ZAMISE-896834 format. One record per residue: x, y, z of N, C-alpha, C in turn. Coordinates in steps of 0.2 Angstrom, whole numbers, padded with zeros to 4 digits, always signed. Layout:
% residues N
XYZXYZXYZ...
//
This chain:
% residues 126
+0069-0009-0025+0065-0015-0025+0059-0014-0029+0057-0019-0033+0051-0018-0037+0047-0024-0036+0040-0024-0036+0035-0029-0036+0031-0029-0042+0032-0034-0046+0028-0034-0053+0022-0039-0053+0016-0036-0053+0010-0041-0053+0008-0042-0060+0005-0048-0061+0002-0049-0068-0003-0055-0067-0007-0056-0072-0012-0061-0072-0019-0059-0072-0020-0053-0071-0027-0051-0070-0031-0051-0077-0037-0051-0077-0041-0051-0083-0049-0051-0081-0053-0052-0087-0060-0052-0087-0062-0059-0087-0065-0062-0082-0068-0069-0082-0075-0069-0080-0078-0075-0081-0085-0076-0079-0085-0079-0072-0091-0078-0068-0092-0081-0062-0091-0089-0062-0087-0091-0057-0085-0098-0057-0079-0100-0060-0076-0095-0064-0069-0097-0067-0064-0096-0062-0058-0098-0065-0052-0097-0061-0047-0093-0064-0042-0090-0060-0037-0085-0063-0031-0086-0058-0025-0085-0061-0019-0085-0057-0015-0079-0057-0014-0076-0052-0010-0070-0052-0003-0072-0050+0002-0068-0052+0009-0069-0050+0012-0062-0048+0016-0062-0044+0020-0056-0041+0027-0058-0041+0031-0055-0044+0039-0056-0044+0042-0050-0041+0046-0051-0036+0050-0046-0033+0057-0046-0036+0060-0040-0037+0066-0039-0040+0070-0034-0035+0077-0035-0035+0081-0031-0031+0086-0035-0028+0092-0033-0029+0098-0037-0028+0098-0041-0021+0097-0037-0016+0097-0039-0009+0090-0040-0006+0085-0040-0010+0078-0041-0007+0077-0048-0005+0075-0049+0001+0073-0055+0004+0067-0054+0008+0061-0054+0006+0055-0053+0010+0054-0059+0015+0052-0057+0021+0049-0062+0025+0042-0064+0024+0038-0059+0022+0031-0060+0020+0029-0057+0014+0025-0061+0010+0022-0058+0004+0015-0059+0004+0011-0055+0002+0004-0055+0002+0000-0052-0004-0006-0053-0004-0011-0050-0009-0016-0046-0005-0017-0040-0008-0023-0036-0005-0027-0034-0011-0033-0032-0010-0037-0030-0016-0041-0024-0014-0043-0020-0019-0047-0014-0018-0052-0013-0023-0058-0013-0021-0064-0012-0026-0065-0005-0026-0068-0003-0032-0070+0005-0033-0074+0007-0027-0071+0013-0024-0075+0016-0019-0074+0013-0012-0070+0008-0011-0069+0004-0005-0062+0004-0003-0061+0003+0003-0054+0003+0006-0050-0004+0004-0044-0003+0004-0040-0009+0002-0040-0014+0008-0041-0021+0006-0042-0026+0011-0038-0032+0009-0036-0035+0015-0032-0041+0015-0035-0047+0011-0031-0050+0007-0034-0056+0004-0030-0063+0006-0023-0063+0006-0020-0069+0008-0012-0067+0009-0009-0071+0013-0002-0069+0014+0002-0076+0014+0009-0076+0013+0013-0081+0013+0019-0080+0016+0021-0084+0021+0027-0083+0025+0033-0087+0022+0038-0083+0019+0043-0087+0016+0048-0091+0020+0048-0089+0027+0052-0092+0032+0049-0099+0034+0042-0098+0035+0039-0104+0038+0035-0108+0033+0033-0105+0028+0029-0108+0023+0021-0107+0025+0020-0104+0030+0013-0103+0033+0009-0099+0028+0003-0100+0028-0002-0096+0023-0008-0093+0028-0010-0087+0026-0016-0084+0029-0021-0082+0024-0027-0082+0026-0032-0080+0021-0038-0076+0024-0041-0071+0021-0047-0068+0023-0052-0073+0023-0057-0072+0027-0063-0077+0027-0067-0077+0021-0067-0072+0017-0071-0071+0011-0068-0075+0005-0061-0077+0006-0058-0081+0000-0056-0088+0003-0057-0089+0009-0054-0096+0012-0058-0101+0008-0054-0106+0006-0057-0112+0002-0058-0111-0005-0057-0105-0008-0057-0103-0015-0051-0101-0018-0047-0097-0014-0040-0095-0016-0035-0098-0013-0029-0099-0016-0023-0102-0013-0017-0098-0015-0014-0096-0010-0007-0093-0011-0002-0097-0010+0004-0096-0014+0010-0100-0014+0015-0096-0016+0021-0099-0014+0027-0095-0016+0033-0099-0018+0037-0096-0022+0043-0098-0024+0049-0095-0021+0051-0098-0015+0056-0094-0011+0063-0092-0015+0065-0096-0019+0071-0095-0023+0070-0089-0027+0064-0088-0030+0063-0082-0034+0060-0076-0031+0058-0076-0025+0054-0071-0022+0048-0069-0026+0045-0075-0027+0039-0074-0031+0033-0077-0027+0027-0074-0028+0021-0076-0025+0015-0077-0030+0011-0082-0029+0006-0083-0033-0001-0083-0030-0006-0082-0033-0013-0082-0030-0017-0085-0035-0019-0092-0034-0024-0095-0038-0031-0094-0035-0035-0091-0039-0042-0089-0037-0046-0094-0041-0050-0097-0037-0055-0102-0040-0062-0100-0038-0067-0103-0042-0074-0101-0040-0075-0094-0039-0073-0090-0044-0073-0083-0043-0080-0080-0043-0081-0075-0040-0088-0072-0039-0088-0064-0041-0093-0062-0043-0093-0054-0045-0090-0050-0040-0091-0052-0033-0089-0048-0028-0081-0048-0027-0078-0052-0031-0071-0053-0031-0068-0048-0035-0072-0044-0039-0070-0039-0044-0066-0033-0040-0060-0032-0042-0056-0027-0038-0049-0027-0042-0045-0021-0040-0038-0021-0042-0034-0025-0036-0030-0030-0039-0026-0034-0034-0019-0032-0034-0017-0031-0027-0010-0028-0026-0006-0033-0022+0000-0034-0024+0004-0038-0020+0009-0034-0016+0011-0036-0010+0014-0033-0005+0019-0037-0002+0025-0034+0001+0030-0038+0004+0033-0034+0010+0036-0038+0014+0039-0035+0020+0046-0039+0021+0051-0035+0023+0057-0039+0025+0058-0039+0033+0053-0036+0036+0053-0036+0043+0050-0042+0046+0051-0044+0052+0048-0049+0056+0040-0047+0057+0036-0051+0055+0029-0049+0055+0025-0054+0060+0022-0052+0065+0018-0056+0069+0012-0058+0066+0009-0064+0067+0003-0066+0063-0002-0062+0063-0004-0058+0069-0009-0054+0069-0008-0048+0065-0003-0046+0062-0002-0040+0058-0002-0042+0051-0002-0048+0049-0002-0050+0042-0008-0047+0038-0013-0046+0041-0019-0043+0037-0019-0035+0037-0014-0032+0040-0014-0025+0040-0010-0022+0034-0013-0017+0031-0009-0013+0025-0003-0010+0028-0003-0007+0034+0003-0004+0036+0009-0008+0038+0008-0015+0038+0013-0020+0040+0018-0021+0034+0016-0019+0028+0020-0020+0022+0023-0014+0019+0029-0015+0017+0033-0009+0015+0034-0008+0008+0033-0014+0004+0033-0013-0003+0027-0015-0006+0025-0012-0012+0019-0013-0015+0020-0013-0023+0016-0018-0026+0016-0018-0033+0011-0013-0036+0011-0013-0043+0006-0008-0046-0001-0010-0047-0002-0016-0045-0009-0019-0046-0011-0022-0052-0015-0026-0052-0018-0030-0058-0026-0030-0057-0029-0029-0062-0037-0028-0062-0040-0035-0063-0044-0037-0059-0048-0043-0060-0055-0041-0060-0059-0043-0065-0066-0042-0066-0070-0048-0067-0075-0049-0063-0078-0056-0063-0086-0054-0065-0088-0056-0071-0094-0055-0073-0099-0060-0071-0105-0058-0070-0110-0063-0068-0114-0067-0073
//
């Protein structure tokens, strides 16, 4: 199973950017796909998650109202549309997935996800 993230780049504050994460693997059918980010010198933190079974979405308070997560269930692909970007959004963004049942309270936990992509860098200049 591989997760391939793409779409990062250098943008100015207020701009938008869309990240994509495609999962590959013949029998891979994740129940939950999400995005985390890690800024230099900081711990990895939850950004957003998408439940492929229910279509429910979950967001960190810091991105709620600015970021939108969506998924293509047929392709096991998840997208993150980031709008009104701020310099504090600068980080490496990692997609993650799990095939296990995931209670809502665990969607924000790094350890709840079994598969991780390689990360894509987002840099927001002021």
